[in-house]
C-alpha positions, 0 to 999 in steps of 0.5 A: 281245930280250924277257927275262922278268922274274921277280917280286921276291917269287918270288926273295925266297921262294926266298932265304928257303927257301934260308936256312932250309935252310942254317940247319936244316943248321947246327942239326941236322947234327954234321959240321963239313964239312956245317956249313960248307957250310950257312953258304955256302948261307945266305951265298949266300941273302943274296947273292941277297937283296942283288942282288934288293933292289938291282935293285928299288931301282936302286941299286949298293949291294947289289952292292957289298955282295955282293962283300964277302960273297963276300970274307968267305965265301972267307975263312971257308971257308979258315980253316974248312977249315984248322981241320977239317984241324987237328981231323981230325989231332988226333982222326980225325974231324969230328964236333962232339961229339968237339970237346967232348973238347978243352976243357982 
């Protein structure tokens, strides 16, 4: 069975586009939930890049690094969402401008 091979530069271009979309979301948006989702998007772009380079170099180090990035992403989501819930219970909003008022 012949599986079509995608050129690595196409995948890497796609990864960079996804990463910069996530970066723009982190820099522009004010909602904490959207910012967390954009960080996850950036981490997924990095995962796809690691897998692509691992395939190019015929090395399993990229796949092992992806495993650790997925673990970090899961921990980041759990801690981030718990912080969002705590902020929402205090301020009744998840807007980043409102969090500025928490400074003591």
